[in-house]
SEVOBA-374093 format. One record per residue (C-alpha): residue number from 1; residue in three letters; x, y, z. Coordinates in steps of 0.5 Angstrom, whole numbers, always signed. Example, Ala and Ser with C-alpha at 12.3 -4.5 7.8 and 13.67 -1.06 7.14 Angstrom:
<volos>
<volo i="1" aa="ala" x="+25" y="-9" z="+16"/>
<volo i="2" aa="ser" x="+27" y="-2" z="+14"/>
</volos>
This chain:
<volos>
<volo i="1" aa="unk" x="-8" y="+1" z="-18"/>
<volo i="2" aa="unk" x="-4" y="+4" z="-23"/>
<volo i="3" aa="unk" x="-1" y="+1" z="-31"/>
<volo i="4" aa="unk" x="+5" y="+1" z="-33"/>
<volo i="5" aa="unk" x="+7" y="+0" z="-41"/>
<volo i="6" aa="unk" x="+13" y="-3" z="-44"/>
<volo i="7" aa="unk" x="+15" y="+1" z="-51"/>
<volo i="8" aa="unk" x="+21" y="-3" z="-54"/>
<volo i="9" aa="unk" x="+27" y="-5" z="-48"/>
<volo i="10" aa="unk" x="+29" y="+2" z="-45"/>
<volo i="11" aa="unk" x="+22" y="+6" z="-46"/>
<volo i="12" aa="unk" x="+16" y="+6" z="-40"/>
<volo i="13" aa="unk" x="+9" y="+10" z="-40"/>
<volo i="14" aa="unk" x="+4" y="+10" z="-35"/>
<volo i="15" aa="unk" x="-2" y="+16" z="-35"/>
<volo i="16" aa="unk" x="-2" y="+20" z="-28"/>
<volo i="17" aa="unk" x="-8" y="+25" z="-28"/>
<volo i="18" aa="unk" x="-10" y="+25" z="-35"/>
<volo i="19" aa="unk" x="-2" y="+26" z="-37"/>
<volo i="20" aa="unk" x="+2" y="+21" z="-40"/>
<volo i="21" aa="unk" x="+9" y="+21" z="-36"/>
<volo i="22" aa="unk" x="+14" y="+17" z="-42"/>
<volo i="23" aa="unk" x="+21" y="+15" z="-38"/>
<volo i="24" aa="unk" x="+27" y="+13" z="-44"/>
<volo i="25" aa="unk" x="+34" y="+10" z="-40"/>
<volo i="26" aa="unk" x="+39" y="+6" z="-40"/>
<volo i="27" aa="unk" x="+37" y="+1" z="-35"/>
<volo i="28" aa="unk" x="+30" y="-2" z="-34"/>
<volo i="29" aa="unk" x="+26" y="+4" z="-34"/>
<volo i="30" aa="unk" x="+21" y="+1" z="-29"/>
<volo i="31" aa="unk" x="+23" y="+4" z="-23"/>
<volo i="32" aa="unk" x="+25" y="+9" z="-26"/>
<volo i="33" aa="unk" x="+18" y="+11" z="-28"/>
<volo i="34" aa="unk" x="+16" y="+9" z="-21"/>
<volo i="35" aa="unk" x="+21" y="+15" z="-17"/>
<volo i="36" aa="unk" x="+17" y="+20" z="-23"/>
<volo i="37" aa="unk" x="+11" y="+17" z="-20"/>
<volo i="38" aa="unk" x="+12" y="+19" z="-13"/>
<volo i="39" aa="unk" x="+15" y="+25" z="-14"/>
<volo i="40" aa="unk" x="+9" y="+27" z="-16"/>
<volo i="41" aa="unk" x="+5" y="+25" z="-11"/>
<volo i="42" aa="unk" x="+3" y="+16" z="-12"/>
<volo i="43" aa="unk" x="+2" y="+14" z="-6"/>
<volo i="44" aa="unk" x="+9" y="+8" z="-6"/>
<volo i="45" aa="unk" x="+3" y="+3" z="-3"/>
<volo i="46" aa="unk" x="-1" y="+3" z="-9"/>
<volo i="47" aa="unk" x="+0" y="-3" z="-14"/>
<volo i="48" aa="unk" x="+3" y="-3" z="-21"/>
<volo i="49" aa="unk" x="+1" y="-8" z="-27"/>
<volo i="50" aa="unk" x="+7" y="-7" z="-32"/>
<volo i="51" aa="unk" x="+5" y="-10" z="-40"/>
<volo i="52" aa="unk" x="+8" y="-9" z="-46"/>
<volo i="53" aa="unk" x="+4" y="-10" z="-52"/>
<volo i="54" aa="unk" x="-2" y="-11" z="-47"/>
<volo i="55" aa="unk" x="+0" y="-17" z="-44"/>
<volo i="56" aa="unk" x="+2" y="-17" z="-37"/>
<volo i="57" aa="unk" x="+10" y="-17" z="-36"/>
<volo i="58" aa="unk" x="+10" y="-20" z="-29"/>
<volo i="59" aa="unk" x="+6" y="-26" z="-25"/>
<volo i="60" aa="unk" x="+4" y="-22" z="-19"/>
<volo i="61" aa="unk" x="+3" y="-14" z="-19"/>
<volo i="62" aa="unk" x="+8" y="-10" z="-15"/>
<volo i="63" aa="unk" x="+8" y="-3" z="-11"/>
<volo i="64" aa="unk" x="+10" y="+4" z="-13"/>
<volo i="65" aa="unk" x="+15" y="+3" z="-8"/>
<volo i="66" aa="unk" x="+18" y="-3" z="-8"/>
<volo i="67" aa="unk" x="+20" y="-1" z="-16"/>
<volo i="68" aa="unk" x="+22" y="+5" z="-15"/>
<volo i="69" aa="unk" x="+27" y="+2" z="-9"/>
<volo i="70" aa="unk" x="+32" y="-2" z="-14"/>
<volo i="71" aa="unk" x="+34" y="-1" z="-21"/>
<volo i="72" aa="unk" x="+36" y="-6" z="-26"/>
<volo i="73" aa="unk" x="+42" y="-5" z="-31"/>
<volo i="74" aa="unk" x="+45" y="-9" z="-36"/>
<volo i="75" aa="unk" x="+51" y="-11" z="-38"/>
<volo i="76" aa="unk" x="+56" y="-16" z="-43"/>
<volo i="77" aa="unk" x="+59" y="-20" z="-37"/>
<volo i="78" aa="unk" x="+54" y="-22" z="-32"/>
<volo i="79" aa="unk" x="+47" y="-21" z="-36"/>
<volo i="80" aa="unk" x="+41" y="-17" z="-31"/>
<volo i="81" aa="unk" x="+42" y="-15" z="-25"/>
<volo i="82" aa="unk" x="+38" y="-11" z="-19"/>
<volo i="83" aa="unk" x="+41" y="-8" z="-15"/>
<volo i="84" aa="unk" x="+37" y="-3" z="-9"/>
<volo i="85" aa="unk" x="+37" y="+4" z="-12"/>
<volo i="86" aa="unk" x="+42" y="+9" z="-10"/>
<volo i="87" aa="unk" x="+42" y="+16" z="-12"/>
<volo i="88" aa="unk" x="+47" y="+20" z="-14"/>
<volo i="89" aa="unk" x="+50" y="+25" z="-9"/>
<volo i="90" aa="unk" x="+47" y="+33" z="-11"/>
<volo i="91" aa="unk" x="+54" y="+35" z="-10"/>
<volo i="92" aa="unk" x="+58" y="+32" z="-16"/>
</volos>
């Protein structure tokens, strides 16, 4: 099981093979960090425990692949919104 620590609103960190990986983004950082973990060879079926200040954030530990497959954004009108992850085309 992997452990992701939320740091503030837009930063998350995990340790992989002794190396700390820290992601800061304008949207929820957990999905972005999970996509980075998969790029580095983590099995998408492994579970992730997400914590803030050492306390669990979610009741259920979800998989790296689940988190990597979504984006959570926030705006002034709708608040938090979950959507399927769609990468930007590389040709742009």
